[in-house]
py3Dmol code that shows the C-alpha trace and the ligand (Angstrom):
import py3Dmol

protein = """\
ATOM      1  CA  MET A   1       0.000   0.000   0.000  1.00  0.00           C
ATOM      2  CA  SER A   2       0.970   3.627  -0.362  1.00  0.00           C
ATOM      3  CA  GLU A   3       2.411   3.822   3.168  1.00  0.00           C
ATOM      4  CA  HIS A   4       5.463   1.959   1.833  1.00  0.00           C
ATOM      5  CA  THR A   5       6.445   4.405  -0.844  1.00  0.00           C
ATOM      6  CA  GLY A   6       4.078   7.405  -0.944  1.00  0.00           C
ATOM      7  CA  HIS A   7       3.559   6.787  -4.680  1.00  0.00           C
ATOM      8  CA  ARG A   8       0.096   6.305  -6.225  1.00  0.00           C
ATOM      9  CA  LEU A   9       0.106   5.378  -9.906  1.00  0.00           C
ATOM     10  CA  ALA A  10      -2.535   5.834 -12.549  1.00  0.00           C
ATOM     11  CA  VAL A  11      -1.732   3.702 -15.595  1.00  0.00           C
ATOM     12  CA  ILE A  12      -3.738   4.603 -18.705  1.00  0.00           C
ATOM     13  CA  GLY A  13      -4.013   1.704 -21.171  1.00  0.00           C
ATOM     14  CA  ALA A  14      -4.374  -1.858 -19.879  1.00  0.00           C
ATOM     15  CA  GLY A  15      -2.750  -3.795 -22.733  1.00  0.00           C
ATOM     16  CA  VAL A  16       0.595  -5.584 -22.838  1.00  0.00           C
ATOM     17  CA  MET A  17       2.549  -2.766 -21.177  1.00  0.00           C
ATOM     18  CA  GLY A  18      -0.158  -1.346 -18.903  1.00  0.00           C
ATOM     19  CA  THR A  19      -0.558  -4.766 -17.268  1.00  0.00           C
ATOM     20  CA  ASN A  20       3.228  -5.202 -17.091  1.00  0.00           C
ATOM     21  CA  ILE A  21       3.693  -1.856 -15.365  1.00  0.00           C
ATOM     22  CA  ALA A  22       0.737  -2.478 -13.034  1.00  0.00           C
ATOM     23  CA  ALA A  23       2.196  -5.855 -11.975  1.00  0.00           C
ATOM     24  CA  LEU A  24       5.607  -4.266 -11.374  1.00  0.00           C
ATOM     25  CA  ALA A  25       4.122  -1.474  -9.255  1.00  0.00           C
ATOM     26  CA  ILE A  26       1.733  -3.606  -7.215  1.00  0.00           C
ATOM     27  CA  GLY A  27       4.508  -6.119  -6.564  1.00  0.00           C
ATOM     28  CA  HIS A  28       6.595  -3.257  -5.144  1.00  0.00           C
ATOM     29  CA  GLY A  29       3.785  -2.074  -2.851  1.00  0.00           C
ATOM     30  CA  VAL A  30       2.614   0.830  -5.004  1.00  0.00           C
ATOM     31  CA  PRO A  31      -1.177   1.123  -5.527  1.00  0.00           C
ATOM     32  CA  VAL A  32      -2.403   1.421  -9.111  1.00  0.00           C
ATOM     33  CA  VAL A  33      -5.529   2.722 -10.830  1.00  0.00           C
ATOM     34  CA  LEU A  34      -5.566   1.035 -14.243  1.00  0.00           C
ATOM     35  CA  VAL A  35      -7.719   2.803 -16.848  1.00  0.00           C
ATOM     36  CA  ASP A  36      -8.908   1.508 -20.223  1.00  0.00           C
ATOM     37  CA  VAL A  37     -11.848   2.042 -22.532  1.00  0.00           C
ATOM     38  CA  ALA A  38     -14.032  -1.009 -21.842  1.00  0.00           C
ATOM     39  CA  ASP A  39     -15.003  -3.252 -18.916  1.00  0.00           C
ATOM     40  CA  GLU A  40     -14.150  -6.435 -20.928  1.00  0.00           C
ATOM     41  CA  VAL A  41     -10.614  -5.152 -21.519  1.00  0.00           C
ATOM     42  CA  LEU A  42     -10.258  -4.437 -17.807  1.00  0.00           C
ATOM     43  CA  ALA A  43     -11.586  -7.864 -16.795  1.00  0.00           C
ATOM     44  CA  THR A  44      -8.929  -9.497 -18.986  1.00  0.00           C
ATOM     45  CA  ALA A  45      -6.328  -7.050 -17.660  1.00  0.00           C
ATOM     46  CA  ARG A  46      -7.072  -7.945 -14.018  1.00  0.00           C
ATOM     47  CA  ALA A  47      -6.494 -11.625 -14.803  1.00  0.00           C
ATOM     48  CA  THR A  48      -3.333 -10.786 -16.760  1.00  0.00           C
ATOM     49  CA  VAL A  49      -1.915  -8.665 -13.937  1.00  0.00           C
ATOM     50  CA  GLY A  50      -2.557 -11.603 -11.564  1.00  0.00           C
ATOM     51  CA  GLN A  51      -0.675 -13.986 -13.894  1.00  0.00           C
ATOM     52  CA  LYS A  52       2.210 -11.554 -14.274  1.00  0.00           C
ATOM     53  CA  LEU A  53       2.455 -11.080 -10.501  1.00  0.00           C
ATOM     54  CA  LYS A  54       2.569 -14.855 -10.079  1.00  0.00           C
ATOM     55  CA  HIS A  55       5.289 -15.082 -12.724  1.00  0.00           C
ATOM     56  CA  ALA A  56       7.277 -12.290 -11.038  1.00  0.00           C
ATOM     57  CA  GLN A  57       6.976 -14.043  -7.690  1.00  0.00           C
ATOM     58  CA  LEU A  58       8.109 -17.369  -9.183  1.00  0.00           C
ATOM     59  CA  MET A  59      11.105 -15.639 -10.742  1.00  0.00           C
ATOM     60  CA  GLY A  60      11.986 -14.115  -7.331  1.00  0.00           C
ATOM     61  CA  VAL A  61      12.024 -10.538  -8.656  1.00  0.00           C
ATOM     62  CA  LEU A  62       9.676  -8.912  -6.118  1.00  0.00           C
ATOM     63  CA  PRO A  63      10.883  -7.431  -2.819  1.00  0.00           C
ATOM     64  CA  ALA A  64      10.386  -9.921   0.008  1.00  0.00           C
ATOM     65  CA  GLY A  65       7.924  -9.190   2.793  1.00  0.00           C
ATOM     66  CA  ARG A  66       6.344  -6.148   1.173  1.00  0.00           C
ATOM     67  CA  ALA A  67       2.540  -5.912   1.108  1.00  0.00           C
ATOM     68  CA  ARG A  68       1.165  -5.613  -2.403  1.00  0.00           C
ATOM     69  CA  GLY A  69      -0.286  -2.351  -3.629  1.00  0.00           C
ATOM     70  CA  GLU A  70      -4.002  -2.272  -4.323  1.00  0.00           C
ATOM     71  CA  LEU A  71      -5.235  -2.597  -7.931  1.00  0.00           C
ATOM     72  CA  VAL A  72      -8.316  -0.608  -8.959  1.00  0.00           C
ATOM     73  CA  THR A  73      -9.569  -0.731 -12.559  1.00  0.00           C
ATOM     74  CA  SER A  74     -11.717   1.919 -14.180  1.00  0.00           C
ATOM     75  CA  THR A  75     -13.085   3.114 -17.504  1.00  0.00           C
ATOM     76  CA  SER A  76     -13.101   6.703 -16.214  1.00  0.00           C
ATOM     77  CA  PRO A  77      -9.926   8.802 -16.607  1.00  0.00           C
ATOM     78  CA  SER A  78     -11.189  10.999 -13.735  1.00  0.00           C
ATOM     79  CA  ASP A  79     -10.211   8.139 -11.386  1.00  0.00           C
ATOM     80  CA  ALA A  80      -6.601   9.108 -12.173  1.00  0.00           C
ATOM     81  CA  ALA A  81      -7.084  12.506 -10.484  1.00  0.00           C
ATOM     82  CA  ASP A  82      -5.612  11.486  -7.119  1.00  0.00           C
ATOM     83  CA  ALA A  83      -2.442   9.900  -8.543  1.00  0.00           C
ATOM     84  CA  THR A  84       1.066  11.149  -7.754  1.00  0.00           C
ATOM     85  CA  THR A  85       2.206   9.824 -11.155  1.00  0.00           C
ATOM     86  CA  VAL A  86       0.337   9.106 -14.390  1.00  0.00           C
ATOM     87  CA  ILE A  87       1.848   6.594 -16.800  1.00  0.00           C
ATOM     88  CA  GLU A  88       0.360   6.710 -20.290  1.00  0.00           C
ATOM     89  CA  ALA A  89       0.522   3.298 -22.031  1.00  0.00           C
ATOM     90  CA  VAL A  90      -2.143   3.475 -24.763  1.00  0.00           C
ATOM     91  CA  VAL A  91      -1.640   2.472 -28.409  1.00  0.00           C
ATOM     92  CA  GLU A  92       1.306   3.979 -30.343  1.00  0.00           C
ATOM     93  CA  ILE A  93      -0.891   6.337 -32.366  1.00  0.00           C
ATOM     94  CA  ALA A  94      -0.110  10.021 -31.897  1.00  0.00           C
ATOM     95  CA  GLU A  95      -3.739  11.194 -32.113  1.00  0.00           C
ATOM     96  CA  THR A  96      -4.840   8.740 -29.394  1.00  0.00           C
ATOM     97  CA  LYS A  97      -1.950   9.628 -27.118  1.00  0.00           C
ATOM     98  CA  ALA A  98      -2.609  13.355 -27.640  1.00  0.00           C
ATOM     99  CA  LYS A  99      -6.244  12.965 -26.615  1.00  0.00           C
ATOM    100  CA  VAL A 100      -5.457  10.824 -23.567  1.00  0.00           C
ATOM    101  CA  LEU A 101      -2.541  12.927 -22.322  1.00  0.00           C
ATOM    102  CA  THR A 102      -4.367  16.224 -22.791  1.00  0.00           C
ATOM    103  CA  GLU A 103      -7.379  14.915 -20.879  1.00  0.00           C
ATOM    104  CA  VAL A 104      -5.437  13.398 -18.007  1.00  0.00           C
ATOM    105  CA  ALA A 105      -3.079  16.387 -17.670  1.00  0.00           C
ATOM    106  CA  GLY A 106      -6.179  18.524 -17.133  1.00  0.00           C
ATOM    107  CA  LEU A 107      -7.501  16.209 -14.394  1.00  0.00           C
ATOM    108  CA  VAL A 108      -4.485  15.751 -12.120  1.00  0.00           C
ATOM    109  CA  ARG A 109      -3.029  18.245  -9.667  1.00  0.00           C
ATOM    110  CA  PRO A 110      -0.121  20.468 -10.751  1.00  0.00           C
ATOM    111  CA  GLY A 111       3.068  18.708  -9.681  1.00  0.00           C
ATOM    112  CA  THR A 112       1.830  15.276 -10.762  1.00  0.00           C
ATOM    113  CA  LEU A 113       4.555  13.418 -12.636  1.00  0.00           C
ATOM    114  CA  LEU A 114       3.457  12.728 -16.237  1.00  0.00           C
ATOM    115  CA  ILE A 115       5.150   9.738 -17.859  1.00  0.00           C
ATOM    116  CA  SER A 116       4.697   8.332 -21.335  1.00  0.00           C
ATOM    117  CA  ASN A 117       5.750   4.765 -22.098  1.00  0.00           C
ATOM    118  CA  THR A 118       5.813   5.573 -25.817  1.00  0.00           C
ATOM    119  CA  SER A 119       8.059   3.440 -28.036  1.00  0.00           C
ATOM    120  CA  CYS A 120       8.916   6.070 -30.618  1.00  0.00           C
ATOM    121  CA  ILE A 121       7.004   9.378 -30.370  1.00  0.00           C
ATOM    122  CA  PRO A 122       9.336  12.228 -29.335  1.00  0.00           C
ATOM    123  CA  ILE A 123       8.661  13.620 -25.849  1.00  0.00           C
ATOM    124  CA  ASP A 124       8.932  17.207 -27.171  1.00  0.00           C
ATOM    125  CA  GLU A 125       6.034  16.490 -29.536  1.00  0.00           C
ATOM    126  CA  MET A 126       3.965  15.306 -26.548  1.00  0.00           C
ATOM    127  CA  ALA A 127       4.982  18.325 -24.455  1.00  0.00           C
ATOM    128  CA  GLY A 128       3.149  20.475 -26.998  1.00  0.00           C
ATOM    129  CA  TRP A 129      -0.058  18.530 -26.314  1.00  0.00           C
ATOM    130  CA  VAL A 130      -0.049  18.636 -22.512  1.00  0.00           C
ATOM    131  CA  GLY A 131       1.047  22.254 -22.018  1.00  0.00           C
ATOM    132  CA  ARG A 132       3.131  21.265 -18.961  1.00  0.00           C
ATOM    133  CA  GLY A 133       6.190  19.835 -20.613  1.00  0.00           C
ATOM    134  CA  ASP A 134       8.290  20.531 -17.496  1.00  0.00           C
ATOM    135  CA  GLU A 135       6.418  17.703 -15.720  1.00  0.00           C
ATOM    136  CA  LEU A 136       6.530  15.263 -18.656  1.00  0.00           C
ATOM    137  CA  VAL A 137       9.208  12.604 -19.127  1.00  0.00           C
ATOM    138  CA  GLY A 138       9.531   9.484 -21.258  1.00  0.00           C
ATOM    139  CA  VAL A 139      10.073   6.184 -19.463  1.00  0.00           C
ATOM    140  CA  HIS A 140      10.505   3.297 -21.841  1.00  0.00           C
ATOM    141  CA  PHE A 141       9.838   0.274 -19.653  1.00  0.00           C
ATOM    142  CA  MET A 142      11.002  -2.933 -21.269  1.00  0.00           C
ATOM    143  CA  ASN A 143       8.766  -5.988 -21.773  1.00  0.00           C
ATOM    144  CA  PRO A 144       8.284  -7.711 -19.332  1.00  0.00           C
ATOM    145  CA  ALA A 145       8.652  -4.621 -17.128  1.00  0.00           C
ATOM    146  CA  TYR A 146       8.878  -6.655 -13.909  1.00  0.00           C
ATOM    147  CA  LEU A 147      11.766  -8.809 -15.213  1.00  0.00           C
ATOM    148  CA  ILE A 148      13.994  -6.325 -17.028  1.00  0.00           C
ATOM    149  CA  LYS A 149      15.525  -3.917 -14.539  1.00  0.00           C
ATOM    150  CA  MET A 150      16.944  -1.377 -16.968  1.00  0.00           C
ATOM    151  CA  VAL A 151      14.706   1.349 -18.385  1.00  0.00           C
ATOM    152  CA  GLU A 152      15.421   4.034 -20.944  1.00  0.00           C
ATOM    153  CA  VAL A 153      14.483   7.470 -19.605  1.00  0.00           C
ATOM    154  CA  ILE A 154      13.956  10.241 -22.143  1.00  0.00           C
ATOM    155  CA  ARG A 155      14.437  13.809 -21.014  1.00  0.00           C
ATOM    156  CA  GLY A 156      12.501  16.254 -23.184  1.00  0.00           C
ATOM    157  CA  THR A 157      13.789  19.765 -23.860  1.00  0.00           C
ATOM    158  CA  ALA A 158      11.300  21.179 -21.328  1.00  0.00           C
ATOM    159  CA  THR A 159      11.577  18.408 -18.669  1.00  0.00           C
ATOM    160  CA  SER A 160      12.612  20.073 -15.380  1.00  0.00           C
ATOM    161  CA  ASP A 161      15.351  18.982 -12.959  1.00  0.00           C
ATOM    162  CA  ALA A 162      12.646  18.419 -10.317  1.00  0.00           C
ATOM    163  CA  THR A 163      10.821  16.035 -12.672  1.00  0.00           C
ATOM    164  CA  MET A 164      14.049  14.134 -13.351  1.00  0.00           C
ATOM    165  CA  GLU A 165      14.618  13.766  -9.581  1.00  0.00           C
ATOM    166  CA  ARG A 166      11.068  12.544  -9.091  1.00  0.00           C
ATOM    167  CA  VAL A 167      11.193  10.001 -11.874  1.00  0.00           C
ATOM    168  CA  VAL A 168      14.446   8.563 -10.563  1.00  0.00           C
ATOM    169  CA  ALA A 169      12.874   8.304  -7.072  1.00  0.00           C
ATOM    170  CA  LEU A 170       9.866   6.462  -8.527  1.00  0.00           C
ATOM    171  CA  LEU A 171      12.026   4.076 -10.546  1.00  0.00           C
ATOM    172  CA  THR A 172      14.168   3.381  -7.494  1.00  0.00           C
ATOM    173  CA  ALA A 173      11.020   2.548  -5.487  1.00  0.00           C
ATOM    174  CA  LEU A 174      10.118   0.138  -8.309  1.00  0.00           C
ATOM    175  CA  GLY A 175      13.575  -1.460  -8.212  1.00  0.00           C
ATOM    176  CA  ARG A 176      14.473  -0.210 -11.713  1.00  0.00           C
ATOM    177  CA  GLU A 177      17.729   1.251 -13.016  1.00  0.00           C
ATOM    178  CA  ALA A 178      17.618   4.180 -15.409  1.00  0.00           C
ATOM    179  CA  LEU A 179      19.849   5.369 -18.228  1.00  0.00           C
ATOM    180  CA  VAL A 180      18.887   8.873 -19.358  1.00  0.00           C
ATOM    181  CA  ILE A 181      19.048  10.012 -22.979  1.00  0.00           C
ATOM    182  CA  ARG A 182      18.039  13.041 -25.026  1.00  0.00           C
ATOM    183  CA  ASP A 183      14.868  13.097 -27.060  1.00  0.00           C
ATOM    184  CA  ALA A 184      14.716  11.654 -30.619  1.00  0.00           C
ATOM    185  CA  PRO A 185      12.210   9.516 -32.567  1.00  0.00           C
ATOM    186  CA  GLY A 186      12.501   5.913 -31.303  1.00  0.00           C
ATOM    187  CA  PHE A 187      15.074   7.045 -28.700  1.00  0.00           C
ATOM    188  CA  VAL A 188      18.006   4.581 -28.559  1.00  0.00           C
ATOM    189  CA  ILE A 189      16.417   1.153 -28.112  1.00  0.00           C
ATOM    190  CA  ASN A 190      13.768   1.272 -30.820  1.00  0.00           C
ATOM    191  CA  ARG A 191      15.851   3.243 -33.316  1.00  0.00           C
ATOM    192  CA  LEU A 192      18.052   0.131 -33.235  1.00  0.00           C
ATOM    193  CA  LEU A 193      15.602  -2.680 -32.451  1.00  0.00           C
ATOM    194  CA  HIS A 194      12.631  -1.887 -34.678  1.00  0.00           C
ATOM    195  CA  PRO A 195      14.561  -1.689 -37.999  1.00  0.00           C
ATOM    196  CA  LEU A 196      16.311  -4.952 -36.988  1.00  0.00           C
ATOM    197  CA  ILE A 197      12.964  -6.702 -36.464  1.00  0.00           C
ATOM    198  CA  ASN A 198      11.644  -5.235 -39.726  1.00  0.00           C
ATOM    199  CA  ARG A 199      14.724  -6.480 -41.604  1.00  0.00           C
ATOM    200  CA  ALA A 200      14.413  -9.941 -39.976  1.00  0.00           C
ATOM    201  CA  ALA A 201      10.767 -10.127 -41.131  1.00  0.00           C
ATOM    202  CA  MET A 202      11.841  -9.074 -44.653  1.00  0.00           C
ATOM    203  CA  LEU A 203      14.284 -12.004 -44.785  1.00  0.00           C
ATOM    204  CA  VAL A 204      11.411 -14.382 -43.952  1.00  0.00           C
ATOM    205  CA  GLN A 205       9.222 -12.587 -46.530  1.00  0.00           C
ATOM    206  CA  GLU A 206      11.918 -13.034 -49.217  1.00  0.00           C
ATOM    207  CA  GLY A 207      12.197 -16.752 -48.392  1.00  0.00           C
ATOM    208  CA  VAL A 208      15.851 -16.463 -47.354  1.00  0.00           C
ATOM    209  CA  ALA A 209      15.173 -18.291 -44.073  1.00  0.00           C
ATOM    210  CA  SER A 210      12.313 -19.286 -41.784  1.00  0.00           C
ATOM    211  CA  ALA A 211      11.565 -17.336 -38.588  1.00  0.00           C
ATOM    212  CA  GLU A 212      13.109 -20.209 -36.570  1.00  0.00           C
ATOM    213  CA  VAL A 213      16.331 -20.043 -38.601  1.00  0.00           C
ATOM    214  CA  VAL A 214      16.612 -16.231 -38.469  1.00  0.00           C
ATOM    215  CA  ASP A 215      16.111 -16.318 -34.682  1.00  0.00           C
ATOM    216  CA  GLY A 216      18.421 -19.352 -34.325  1.00  0.00           C
ATOM    217  CA  LEU A 217      21.232 -17.522 -36.126  1.00  0.00           C
ATOM    218  CA  LEU A 218      20.831 -14.353 -34.077  1.00  0.00           C
ATOM    219  CA  GLN A 219      20.775 -16.424 -30.884  1.00  0.00           C
ATOM    220  CA  GLY A 220      23.570 -18.817 -31.745  1.00  0.00           C
ATOM    221  CA  CYS A 221      25.932 -16.449 -33.543  1.00  0.00           C
ATOM    222  CA  LEU A 222      25.246 -13.043 -31.972  1.00  0.00           C
ATOM    223  CA  GLY A 223      24.096 -14.012 -28.483  1.00  0.00           C
ATOM    224  CA  HIS A 224      20.611 -12.497 -28.856  1.00  0.00           C
ATOM    225  CA  ALA A 225      18.444 -13.876 -26.020  1.00  0.00           C
ATOM    226  CA  THR A 226      15.405 -14.921 -28.060  1.00  0.00           C
ATOM    227  CA  GLY A 227      15.907 -13.737 -31.652  1.00  0.00           C
ATOM    228  CA  PRO A 228      14.177 -10.678 -33.200  1.00  0.00           C
ATOM    229  CA  LEU A 229      11.034 -12.468 -34.387  1.00  0.00           C
ATOM    230  CA  ARG A 230      10.233 -14.043 -31.010  1.00  0.00           C
ATOM    231  CA  THR A 231      10.786 -10.541 -29.625  1.00  0.00           C
ATOM    232  CA  ALA A 232       8.333  -9.230 -32.233  1.00  0.00           C
ATOM    233  CA  ASP A 233       5.703 -11.728 -31.060  1.00  0.00           C
ATOM    234  CA  LEU A 234       6.255 -10.659 -27.442  1.00  0.00           C
ATOM    235  CA  ILE A 235       5.982  -6.943 -28.256  1.00  0.00           C
ATOM    236  CA  GLY A 236       2.927  -7.333 -30.532  1.00  0.00           C
ATOM    237  CA  ILE A 237       3.212  -7.024 -34.332  1.00  0.00           C
ATOM    238  CA  ASP A 238       0.342  -4.478 -34.385  1.00  0.00           C
ATOM    239  CA  ASN A 239       2.291  -2.262 -32.000  1.00  0.00           C
ATOM    240  CA  LEU A 240       5.473  -2.751 -34.037  1.00  0.00           C
ATOM    241  CA  VAL A 241       3.757  -1.648 -37.246  1.00  0.00           C
ATOM    242  CA  ASP A 242       2.395   1.477 -35.511  1.00  0.00           C
ATOM    243  CA  SER A 243       5.833   2.202 -34.038  1.00  0.00           C
ATOM    244  CA  LEU A 244       7.622   1.672 -37.374  1.00  0.00           C
ATOM    245  CA  ASN A 245       5.141   4.066 -39.007  1.00  0.00           C
ATOM    246  CA  VAL A 246       5.919   6.674 -36.315  1.00  0.00           C
ATOM    247  CA  LEU A 247       9.652   6.203 -36.937  1.00  0.00           C
ATOM    248  CA  HIS A 248       9.303   6.263 -40.718  1.00  0.00           C
ATOM    249  CA  GLU A 249       7.194   9.432 -40.685  1.00  0.00           C
ATOM    250  CA  ARG A 250       9.619  11.232 -38.381  1.00  0.00           C
ATOM    251  CA  THR A 251      13.002  10.043 -39.729  1.00  0.00           C
ATOM    252  CA  GLY A 252      12.298   9.299 -43.399  1.00  0.00           C
ATOM    253  CA  ASP A 253      14.505   6.215 -42.981  1.00  0.00           C
ATOM    254  CA  PRO A 254      13.281   3.634 -45.555  1.00  0.00           C
ATOM    255  CA  GLU A 255      14.439   0.790 -43.233  1.00  0.00           C
ATOM    256  CA  CYS A 256      11.575   1.855 -40.930  1.00  0.00           C
ATOM    257  CA  ALA A 257       8.706   1.389 -43.422  1.00  0.00           C
ATOM    258  CA  PRO A 258       6.952  -1.768 -42.117  1.00  0.00           C
ATOM    259  CA  CYS A 259       7.477  -4.680 -44.525  1.00  0.00           C
ATOM    260  CA  ASP A 260       4.596  -6.430 -46.316  1.00  0.00           C
ATOM    261  CA  LEU A 261       4.796  -9.558 -44.154  1.00  0.00           C
ATOM    262  CA  MET A 262       4.247  -7.597 -40.944  1.00  0.00           C
ATOM    263  CA  LEU A 263       1.395  -5.628 -42.519  1.00  0.00           C
ATOM    264  CA  GLU A 264      -0.186  -8.896 -43.670  1.00  0.00           C
ATOM    265  CA  LYS A 265       0.100 -10.430 -40.194  1.00  0.00           C
ATOM    266  CA  VAL A 266      -1.676  -7.421 -38.687  1.00  0.00           C
ATOM    267  CA  ARG A 267      -4.434  -7.623 -41.320  1.00  0.00           C
ATOM    268  CA  GLU A 268      -4.907 -11.322 -40.498  1.00  0.00           C
ATOM    269  CA  GLY A 269      -5.053 -10.689 -36.737  1.00  0.00           C
ATOM    270  CA  GLN A 270      -1.759 -12.524 -36.140  1.00  0.00           C
ATOM    271  CA  HIS A 271      -0.413 -10.003 -33.640  1.00  0.00           C
ATOM    272  CA  GLY A 272       1.940 -12.338 -31.763  1.00  0.00           C
ATOM    273  CA  ARG A 273       1.602 -13.881 -28.311  1.00  0.00           C
ATOM    274  CA  LYS A 274      -1.397 -11.730 -27.387  1.00  0.00           C
ATOM    275  CA  THR A 275      -3.530 -13.274 -30.148  1.00  0.00           C
ATOM    276  CA  GLY A 276      -1.944 -16.736 -29.934  1.00  0.00           C
ATOM    277  CA  ARG A 277      -0.181 -16.453 -33.300  1.00  0.00           C
ATOM    278  CA  GLY A 278       2.406 -14.242 -34.977  1.00  0.00           C
ATOM    279  CA  PHE A 279       5.679 -15.470 -36.449  1.00  0.00           C
ATOM    280  CA  TYR A 280       5.141 -18.498 -34.161  1.00  0.00           C
ATOM    281  CA  ASP A 281       2.072 -20.405 -33.027  1.00  0.00           C
ATOM    282  CA  TYR A 282       1.325 -20.278 -29.272  1.00  0.00           C
ATOM    283  CA  GLY A 283      -1.838 -22.361 -29.281  1.00  0.00           C
ATOM    284  CA  LYS A 284      -3.573 -19.993 -26.884  1.00  0.00           C
ATOM    285  CA  THR A 285      -3.345 -16.303 -26.106  1.00  0.00           C
ATOM    286  CA  ALA A 286      -0.467 -15.418 -23.829  1.00  0.00           C
ATOM    287  CA  ARG A 287      -0.119 -11.723 -23.008  1.00  0.00           C
TER     288      ARG A 287
END
"""
ligand_1 = """\
44
NAI
P -1.697 -2.743 -26.475
O -2.305 -2.604 -27.805
O -1.429 -4.079 -25.908
O -2.553 -1.939 -25.376
C -2.973 -0.628 -25.584
C -4.206 -0.401 -24.734
O -4.569 0.980 -24.838
C -5.420 -1.229 -25.179
O -5.885 -2.026 -24.091
C -6.429 -0.181 -25.586
O -7.768 -0.536 -25.287
C -5.982 1.002 -24.736
N -6.500 2.295 -25.193
C -6.644 2.750 -26.449
N -7.199 3.982 -26.424
C -7.397 4.301 -25.128
C -7.940 5.421 -24.460
N -8.393 6.476 -25.148
N -7.995 5.415 -23.098
C -7.543 4.349 -22.401
N -7.022 3.251 -22.978
C -6.943 3.234 -24.323
O -0.330 -1.882 -26.554
P 0.999 -2.042 -25.687
O 1.885 -3.001 -26.360
O 0.649 -2.218 -24.253
O 1.660 -0.601 -25.896
C 1.297 0.518 -25.088
C 2.372 1.586 -25.252
O 3.626 1.075 -24.747
C 2.625 1.968 -26.706
O 2.993 3.318 -26.774
C 3.811 1.070 -27.080
O 4.504 1.565 -28.187
C 4.614 1.109 -25.781
N 5.536 0.005 -25.555
C 5.205 -1.293 -25.901
C 6.060 -2.330 -25.603
C 5.689 -3.742 -25.927
O 6.560 -4.640 -25.784
N 4.473 -4.039 -26.349
C 7.355 -2.096 -24.942
C 7.575 -0.729 -24.541
C 6.707 0.279 -24.878
"""
view = py3Dmol.view(width=600, height=400)
view.addModel(protein, "pdb")
view.setStyle({"model": 0}, {"cartoon": {"style": "trace"}})
view.addModel(ligand_1, "xyz")
view.setStyle({"model": 1}, {"stick": {}})
view.zoomTo()
view.show()
C-alpha cells in the first residue's frame, strides 16, 4: 500500500505494457488505478496482472515481505485525479496519445509526474499537447517490465530537474535502473531494435530463411536472447507496425517502413503472443 512508498500510480491503457507496469508497481507495494476504454478489456487485464504477478513471484524478482499495492480498474480517466504519477501506455498512435494525455493532464493536480511509455514518439512532440512539458518525461519500460531492470528514460527539452529527480525516485522505489538520454524519434532502443525486427521479417518474406532459422542464427551467432522475431511476437506485431510508421514518418529512414509480411500479419489478426499467433504459433493467447 501507499504507506510503503508514498507513490500512487494511474496507468492509462491496460494492454501488454499497462498490465506489465501495473504488476511491477503492485509487486513493489505501489497502488495502481488502471484505466482503459471497456469493462471487458479491464476484466482481462485484471487476470493478466494476476498472472504476471505470479510469474514475477516465481522468478523471485519482487521485494520480500512487502505488502502488495491495491489494484483498482476503471473506464473513467477521472479516477486518475488522485495519482502522484500518471503513466500513459495506450496504443502507439499520436492522435490517441494526444487525446489521452491532454485529458489526463487537465484532471491531475499540478506537480503530478506525467510519464509516457511511448516506443517512438518524441517527448517534445507530446509536451506540446499537454502544455506542462516541465512535468513530462519518457520512461521506456522494457517488456516484461517486472523482469527487465533497466529502463530508458527520455528527457525532453522542457523536462525540469525536479521532474528528473522525481522520476528517478519512482524508478528506485520500483527497483528499476535508469539510463537517461536526449529526445529523438525511437530514442536509442527502438531506433536500433525496430529496424532490426523489420529487416528480420523481410528475410522471412523473401524466403531467405524461416523465422526459426533467423532467430536461431541471431541467438547462436550473436548471443541475442530470443531472436528478433520471437521478440516481435512478445511486443505485438500491431504495436510494431504502428511504431515503425511513427519512426518512418519522423526520420524518413526507408528501413523503418513496415514490410509487407508484418502488414499482412496485422491484417490477419496474427499479432503475436497476445492473439496466440504471430511469427510463431502459441496455441492460446499469452499476453
Ligand atoms: P496494447 O495494444 O497491448 O494496449 C494498448 C491499450 O490501450 C489497449 O488495451 C487499448 O484498449 C488502450 N486504449 C486505447 N485507447 C485508449 C484510451 N483512449 N484510453 C484508455 N485506454 C486506451 O499496446 P501495448 O503493447 O501495451 O503498448 C502501449 C504503449 O507502450 C505503446 O505506446 C507502445 O509503443 C509502448 N511500448 C510497448 C512495448 C511492448 O513490448 N508491447 C514495450 C515498450 C513500450
